[in-house]
C-alpha positions in Angstrom: 145.4 87.3 123.2 146.3 90.9 124.7 143.1 92.9 125.5 143.0 96.7 124.1 143.4 98.0 127.6 146.8 95.4 127.8 148.0 96.8 124.2 147.3 100.4 125.2 149.9 100.1 127.6 152.3 99.2 124.8 151.5 102.2 123.1 154.8 104.3 122.4 153.2 107.4 124.5 156.0 110.4 124.8 155.1 112.5 128.0 155.1 115.7 125.7 152.2 114.0 123.4 150.5 112.9 126.3 150.8 116.6 127.5 149.9 118.0 124.1 146.8 115.9 124.1 145.8 117.4 127.6 146.3 120.7 126.6 143.9 120.3 123.7 145.9 119.5 120.9 143.6 117.6 118.2 144.5 114.5 116.8 144.5 113.5 112.8 144.9 109.5 112.5 146.2 108.9 109.5 145.2 105.8 107.7 145.2 103.3 104.6 143.0 100.4 105.5 145.9 98.7 106.3 146.5 96.5 109.7 148.5 98.9 111.2 147.0 102.2 111.0 143.6 100.1 111.7 145.2 98.8 114.9 146.6 102.4 115.6 143.0 104.3 115.4 141.4 101.2 117.3 144.0 101.7 120.1 143.8 105.4 120.2 140.3 106.0 120.0 139.9 103.6 123.1 142.8 105.3 125.0 140.5 108.5 124.2 137.2 107.8 124.7 137.4 104.6 127.3 140.0 105.7 129.3 140.1 108.3 131.8 143.3 110.3 130.0 141.9 113.9 130.2 142.5 114.3 126.0 140.2 117.3 124.8 140.8 117.9 121.6 139.3 116.8 118.1 140.2 113.1 116.8 139.4 112.5 112.9 140.4 109.9 110.6 142.6 111.0 107.0 142.6 109.0 104.3 145.0 109.9 100.8 143.2 108.0 98.1 145.2 107.2 94.6 142.5 106.5 92.3 142.5 103.4 90.2 145.7 102.5 91.5 144.1 101.3 95.1 141.8 98.1 95.9 138.4 98.4 94.8 137.1 98.3 98.0 139.4 100.5 99.9 137.1 103.1 100.1 134.2 101.3 101.0 136.3 99.6 103.4 137.5 102.7 105.4 134.2 104.4 105.3 132.8 101.8 107.1 135.4 101.6 109.6 134.9 105.1 110.5 131.2 104.3 111.0 132.3 101.5 113.2 134.3 104.2 115.1 132.0 107.3 115.0 134.6 109.3 114.1 134.4 111.6 111.0 136.9 110.5 107.9 138.4 113.2 105.9 139.1 112.0 102.1 141.9 113.8 100.7 142.4 113.3 96.8 145.9 112.1 96.1 145.4 112.6 92.3 145.2 109.2 90.0 148.8 107.3 90.6 148.2 105.2 87.3 148.0 108.3 85.4 151.0 110.0 87.2 153.1 106.8 86.5 152.1 107.5 82.7 152.5 111.4 82.6 156.0 110.6 83.9 156.9 107.8 81.9 155.8 110.2 78.5 157.9 113.1 80.4 161.2 110.7 80.7 160.6 110.0 76.8 160.2 113.5 76.2 163.8 114.4 78.0 165.1 111.3 76.0 165.9 110.0 79.4 166.7 106.1 79.6 165.0 105.5 82.9 162.9 103.9 84.7 159.3 105.6 85.4 158.1 103.8 88.3 158.1 104.8 92.0 160.9 102.7 93.7 162.9 102.7 97.6 164.6 105.7 95.7 161.9 107.9 93.6 158.8 106.8 95.9 157.0 109.9 94.7 153.5 107.6 95.3 154.1 108.0 98.9 156.0 111.4 99.3 153.7 113.4 96.2 150.7 111.6 96.3 150.1 111.2 100.0 152.4 112.8 102.5 152.1 116.6 100.4 148.5 116.4 100.0 147.9 115.3 103.7 149.8 118.5 104.9 148.0 120.8 102.9 144.6 119.3 104.3 146.3 119.5 108.0 147.4 123.1 107.5 143.9 124.2 106.1 142.1 122.3 109.2 144.4 123.3 112.0 144.4 126.9 110.9 147.2 129.5 111.3 147.5 129.1 114.7 146.1 125.6 115.3 148.0 122.6 117.3 147.8 118.8 115.8 149.3 116.1 116.2 149.0 113.1 112.9 149.7 109.9 114.3 150.8 107.2 111.7 151.2 103.6 112.3 154.9 103.1 111.0 156.5 100.1 113.0 160.6 99.6 113.5 159.9 96.2 112.7 159.2 96.9 108.9 162.4 98.1 107.6 165.6 99.4 109.4 164.9 102.8 108.2 161.6 102.6 110.0 163.3 101.1 113.3 165.4 104.5 113.4 162.4 106.8 112.6 161.9 108.9 116.0 158.4 108.8 117.9 157.5 112.3 117.5 159.0 115.1 115.2 157.9 118.0 113.6 155.7 117.3 110.5 157.6 119.3 107.9 155.4 121.3 105.6 152.8 121.7 108.5 154.9 123.2 111.6 155.7 127.1 111.7 156.3 129.0 114.1 153.0 130.0 114.5 151.2 126.4 113.8 152.3 123.4 115.7 152.1 120.3 114.3 153.9 116.8 114.9 154.1 113.3 113.9 153.5 110.5 116.0 154.2 106.9 115.6 152.4 105.1 118.8 153.0 101.6 117.5 156.3 101.9 116.2 157.5 98.9 118.8 154.4 96.6 118.3 154.9 93.2 117.0 152.7 91.9 114.4 151.2 89.5 116.6 150.2 92.6 118.8 148.6 94.4 115.9 146.4 91.9 114.8 145.3 91.3 118.5 144.6 95.0 118.1 141.9 94.4 115.8 140.5 91.3 117.6 142.8 87.7 116.1 145.6 86.3 117.4 147.8 84.7 114.2 146.2 81.8 114.8 143.0 82.7 114.3 143.7 85.0 111.3 145.5 82.0 109.5 142.2 79.7 110.0 140.5 82.6 108.7 142.3 82.8 105.4 141.7 79.1 105.0 137.9 80.0 105.4 137.9 83.2 102.8 140.7 82.0 100.2 138.1 81.4 97.6 135.8 84.6 98.3 135.6 87.4 97.0 136.5 90.8 98.5 132.8 91.7 98.3 131.7 88.6 99.9 134.6 88.8 102.4 133.6 92.6 103.3 129.7 91.4 103.9 131.1 89.1 106.1 132.1 89.4 110.2 136.0 89.7 108.9 137.4 92.7 111.1 140.1 93.9 108.3 140.6 94.6 105.0 139.2 91.9 102.8 142.5 91.5 101.0 144.1 90.2 104.6 141.4 87.5 104.4 142.7 86.5 100.7 146.4 86.4 102.0 148.2 89.7 101.6 151.1 89.9 103.8 150.8 93.7 103.9 148.1 96.7 102.3 148.9 99.7 100.3 148.1 99.9 96.7 146.1 97.3 94.7 149.3 96.3 92.8 152.6 98.1 95.0 156.1 98.5 93.9 157.1 96.7 97.3 154.3 94.1 97.4 155.3 90.2 97.7 154.6 88.1 94.5 151.6 86.7 96.6 150.2 90.1 97.4 150.7 90.9 93.7 149.1 88.0 92.3 146.1 88.7 95.0 146.1 92.5 93.0 145.8 91.5 89.8 143.2 89.1 90.4 141.1 91.6 91.9 141.7 94.4 89.4 142.6 92.9 86.3 142.0 95.7 84.1 144.8 98.2 86.1 147.1 94.7 86.1 146.7 94.5 82.3 147.4 98.3 82.0 150.8 98.3 84.1 151.7 95.2 82.0 151.3 97.4 78.8 153.4 99.8 80.7 156.1 97.1 80.8 155.9 96.3 77.7 155.7 99.8 75.8 158.6 100.7 77.9 160.9 97.7 78.5 161.1 98.5 82.0 160.3 95.9 84.8 157.8 96.9 87.8 159.6 95.9 90.2 163.8 95.2 89.9 164.2 91.3 89.3 159.7 90.6 88.6 158.5 91.6 85.9 154.5 92.6 87.0 153.3 90.4 83.7 155.2 87.2 84.9 152.9 87.4 88.6 149.6 86.6 86.7 150.2 85.9 83.0 146.5 84.1 82.6 144.8 87.3 82.8 146.6 88.7 79.9 145.7 88.3 76.4 148.2 86.5 73.8 149.4 90.2 72.0 149.9 91.1 75.7 152.2 88.3 76.7 154.2 88.6 73.1 154.7 92.0 73.4 155.9 91.8 76.8 158.3 88.8 75.8 159.7 91.1 73.1 160.4 94.1 75.9 162.7 91.8 78.0 164.8 91.7 75.2 165.3 95.7 75.6 168.9 96.8 76.8 167.4 97.8 80.1 169.4 96.5 83.0 167.2 94.3 85.4 168.6 93.9 89.1 168.2 90.9 91.4 165.8 92.0 93.7 167.8 92.5 97.0 168.1 89.5 99.3 166.7 89.6 101.7 164.2 92.6 99.8 164.9 96.3 101.4 161.1 97.1 101.5 158.6 97.8 104.6 156.2 95.4 105.0 153.4 98.4 105.0 153.3 101.6 103.2 152.5 104.8 105.7 150.0 104.2 105.2 149.3 106.8 107.4 
């Protein structure tokens, strides 16, 4: 397993970013509680405080919270993660995504539009409006009118073809101006999944062994243990974003439903009321039907007969393994 010092040599560090940090640019580490942003934060913290790199600016953790849509334990996990690193944590209110989806559904119905209201790869308002825009607003205030800031994000090329083509560095739209300098930076862009877990402190074999150990525990029990990542990973999640994510695998969705059955039932009620499936080719109500009352199961079956086209899932699914989880 690679050490932190070995892994820092693999960090994508363009000369313009290194020089900017040495000149005193501030560094905002955008985190979600997911493995990629965790690994990124651990590595950049190590580079800033334990290696003689001469980075002089402020460094903070930044998280946009989406209300009931989040894993229930995420706020506590992120707060503890910040305490462990000894970094200031800034929480940005991204709004309640559940309420936002309901409002979008009502708006489309009021306009007599036959269209899905769920977020999707084409209408990813859960990321753009709830996360990126709100984080940019914070960065504008934090940096000030003449500030200099770099926002580091844990996006990786292996997650999707679109992310593979993202530049390592680019001006941050909505923050970068003639007087304020702001860049997005993807330090883990070329990292493998194994390297990400190495940065957290596990080999893949160790992770799989721990997942077998923790599989019957609750998130609270895992949180109280020595597990180094978000409890959802100990329960077998492939990725972490919202508790029930439009890009989630069946296993991740099932975990999310079990951990927050109230929100799960609320989503299935939206499926039943609208006739639109949560994902193309997959009804959320089919993921954990044992958690649904009989009347909701009946309503869902009736909704499946509505004349909305249910498109098959792409093969392979055109979804990232991790949201920008900033």
